[in-house]
N, C-alpha and C positions, 0 to 999 in steps of 0.2 A: 566409486569415486568418492574421495573425501571432500568435505565442505571446503577445505582450503583450495582444492584443485578445480572446483566447480566454476563454470563461466560467470555465474551470478555473483561470485565473491569478488567484489570490487574494492579497491583501496578506500579505507574509511567506512566501508559498508560490509562488515563481516557477516557471514552466514552462520547463524547460531543453530540451525536445524540441519540434520543430515539430508543428503539428496534423496534417500529412500523415503523419508517422511514427506518430502515435496510431492513425489510421485503418488504416494498413498492419498495425500490430501486432494490432489487434482482429480484422481480417479473416483474416489468414494465420498469424501467429505464435502467438497465444493458443490456437486450436484444437489445434495440435500439442502445445503445452506443457501443456494441460489433461490430456492422457493420461499424461505422464511427469514433469511438473514437480514433483510432490510427492516424487519419489524422487531428484531431482537436488540436489546441494548448493547452498545459498543460494536455492533456489526453493521457493515455497509456493503453495497455492491457498486463497484466502479465499472461504468460503461465506457469502453474505449475502443479505438480503431487501431488495427495493426499497422505498424510503420511500413512494412513491405507489402503485405498481402492486401491491405485495405479492408480486411474482414472485421466485423464487429465482434467484440468480446465482452464478457461480464466476469468480473473477478471479485470473489468474496474476501473482505478484509476486516480487520478490527480498526475502527476509526474513532477518533476522539475529537470533539469540537469545543472550541473556546471562542465565543464571540464570532468573529468573521473568519476564523482560521480552522482548517481541518488538518489533523495530523494522523499519520498512519505509521506505526512502527514497522521497520523493515528487517525482521528477523530472518527472512529468507534471502537477504542480499538485494542486489539491484536486478529485480526480475523483469520479465518482458512488459508487464503492465506498467511498471514505473517508467521504463524507457519509452513506451508508447505515449503515455500521458505527457511526459516532459517534452517529447518531440512535437506533439500536437499543441501544447500550450494550454490545453483545457480538457475537461471531461465532464460527464454527468455522473452524479453519485446519488444512489438511492439510500437514504439515511433516515431512520426513525419514521418510516411510512411516507416520506415525501422525497421528491427529486430536487437536488440542488446542482447548480453549475459551479465548478471550481475553475479558477484561473490562476495564473502565475505559479505553476507548480515548480517546486525545487526540492532538492535532496540535501539534507543536512547530515554530514558525516558523524560517526560516533564521536562523542566527546564534546560536540558543539552544544551550546545552550542558547536558547532564545526565550525571553520572558513571555512572548506571545503564545508559546506552546501550552497545551493543556497539561495539567499536573502529571498524569500518567506518562505522557510523551516526554516530559522533562526528566522523569526517572529513567525511562527506557533509553534515551539518547546517550546515556553514560556508556552503554555496552553495544548499541546497534545504531544504525542510521535511521533517520526519520524522513518520511515524505511529508512535505508541508505545502499547503495551497490556500489561497484566499477563496472564500465563498462569495460568489457574485450576487 
């Protein structure tokens, strides 16, 4: 299946990575990074609950912080963790060795700019969507 036909490819949120890379990352890379990701720079672990299943999940992401804003580039499109956090309206994020609560989650489509975004996210939003939330 091509990235264009993938269900996570939403308008304004293009998938930059092929579906096979998503599967490889979920099966092999994420289990390793779940153990150490929250201690590495630019990595974080989003703790969220499934919209339908109610099951607890942990997802490894690249997160960037500027003041009270957390930004995550969405190179994989609008994935399940994004849908879960937006539906719940909040989540816990393990970042730089500590846990923070995020609120007011929103998705900025590609091409949008917001001066509150960290520099890396402002560069990335030119080509991909960005998940943005306030740190409570």
